[in-house]
C-alpha positions in Angstrom: -1.5 -5.4 -17.4 -4.3 -6.6 -16.2 -7.9 -5.1 -16.5 -10.8 -5.7 -14.1 -14.0 -4.1 -13.0 -14.8 -2.6 -9.3 -17.0 -5.9 -8.4 -14.1 -8.4 -9.9 -11.2 -6.6 -7.9 -13.5 -6.7 -4.7 -14.4 -10.5 -5.3 -10.5 -11.3 -6.2 -8.5 -8.8 -4.4 -6.1 -10.9 -2.7 -5.3 -12.7 -5.8 -4.7 -9.1 -7.5 -2.6 -8.2 -4.8 -0.3 -11.5 -5.5 0.0 -10.3 -8.7 1.1 -6.9 -7.9 3.6 -8.0 -5.4 5.1 -10.3 -8.2 5.6 -6.4 -10.5 2.5 -6.9 -12.2 0.1 -3.4 -12.6 -3.9 -3.9 -12.3 -6.3 -1.3 -13.4 -9.7 -1.0 -12.2 -12.6 0.2 -14.1 -15.9 1.0 -14.0 -18.3 -1.5 -15.2 -15.7 -4.6 -16.5 -12.6 -4.3 -18.4 -14.0 -2.1 -21.0 -15.0 0.6 -18.6 -13.3 3.8 -17.5 -10.4 3.6 -15.7 -10.6 4.3 -11.8 -7.4 3.3 -10.3 -4.5 1.7 -10.4 -2.8 -1.2 -8.5 0.8 -0.8 -8.5 3.8 -2.5 -6.4 4.8 -0.1 -3.1 8.0 1.4 -3.6 10.7 -0.3 -1.0 12.0 3.0 1.6 15.6 3.2 1.2 17.8 1.8 4.1 18.0 4.0 6.7 22.1 4.6 7.8 22.5 5.9 11.1 25.4 8.8 10.8 25.3 9.2 7.2 25.5 12.8 7.1 28.0 13.1 9.9 30.2 16.0 9.2 27.7 17.9 6.7 26.2 20.1 9.6 27.6 21.5 12.3 25.4 22.7 15.4 26.3 25.9 16.5 27.3 26.3 20.3 24.8 28.6 21.2 22.3 26.2 19.7 20.0 26.0 22.9 20.8 29.3 24.1 17.6 31.7 25.3 16.4 33.8 22.6 15.5 37.5 23.4 11.9 37.9 23.6 10.3 40.4 20.9 7.0 42.0 20.9 5.6 44.1 18.2 2.3 45.7 18.8 
């Protein structure tokens, strides 16, 4: 894990992002490597692949799905 201050992170952001893309974590601190941790850069999680029809058969749409509903008023 790499630890850098805010100023250094701003200066080297592209390099830090390349390192994060390879799986490394970067901690950004206030005032250099010995400062208080403010944020962490971690690799983004990839979304699972969407497969059309994956849940087919798990739910049945009722025949009256689009039927008009009665209006109810309460005063």
